C-alpha positions in Angstrom: 9.3 13.0 -4.3 11.9 11.9 -6.7 12.1 8.2 -7.9 15.5 7.9 -6.2 14.3 9.1 -2.8 11.2 6.9 -3.2 13.3 3.8 -3.9 15.6 4.6 -0.9 12.6 5.2 1.4 11.1 1.8 0.4 14.4 0.0 0.8 15.0 1.5 4.3 11.3 0.9 5.5 11.4 -2.6 4.1 14.5 -3.3 6.2 12.5 -2.7 9.2 9.3 -4.5 8.0 8.7 -5.7 4.4 5.1 -4.6 4.6 6.1 -1.0 4.4 7.3 -1.5 0.9 3.8 -2.7 0.0 2.2 0.2 1.9 4.3 2.7 0.0 3.4 1.0 -3.3 -0.3 1.4 -2.3 0.2 5.1 -1.6 1.9 5.6 -4.9 -1.0 3.9 -6.7 -3.6 6.1 -4.9 -1.5 9.2 -5.9 -1.5 7.9 -9.5 -5.2 7.3 -9.5 -5.8 10.8 -8.2 -3.8 12.2 -11.1 -5.9 10.6 -13.7 -9.2 12.2 -15.0 -12.2 11.5 -12.7 -14.1 8.4 -13.3 -16.3 6.1 -11.3 -13.8 3.2 -11.8 -10.9 5.5 -10.5 -12.9 6.4 -7.3 -13.7 2.7 -6.6 -10.0 1.9 -7.2 -9.0 4.5 -4.7 -11.4 3.2 -2.1 -10.1 -0.4 -2.7 -6.5 0.8 -2.3 -7.3 2.7 0.9 -9.0 -0.4 2.3 -6.0 -2.6 1.5 -3.7 0.0 3.2 -6.0 0.2 6.3 -5.7 -3.7 6.6 -2.0 -3.6 6.0 -1.4 -1.0 8.6 -3.6 -2.7 11.1 -1.5 -5.8 10.6 1.7 -3.8 11.1 0.2 -2.2 14.3 -0.7 -5.7 15.6 -4.4 -5.0 15.6 -4.9 -7.8 12.9 -3.2 -11.1 12.3 -1.3 -11.4 9.0 -3.0 -13.8 6.5 -1.9 -17.4 6.7 -0.1 -18.2 3.4 -1.2 -21.9 3.7 -4.8 -20.9 3.5 -4.4 -19.2 0.1 -5.7 -21.2 -2.9 
């Protein structure tokens, strides 16, 4: 996918729900990690990103409440 189409996709999806922009950023990070030479750190990073994506998508689907910004910090 070209950078222009990825930017357009993120912009359009973010117009529906800004969390989609973060979801696509996570997918791009997973793809980038998979392109790097194999390492234990890379594998753990991919698992971390996939968990983050699963939580985000559950939130979008309404299966999980979004985090309360007041509770951070």
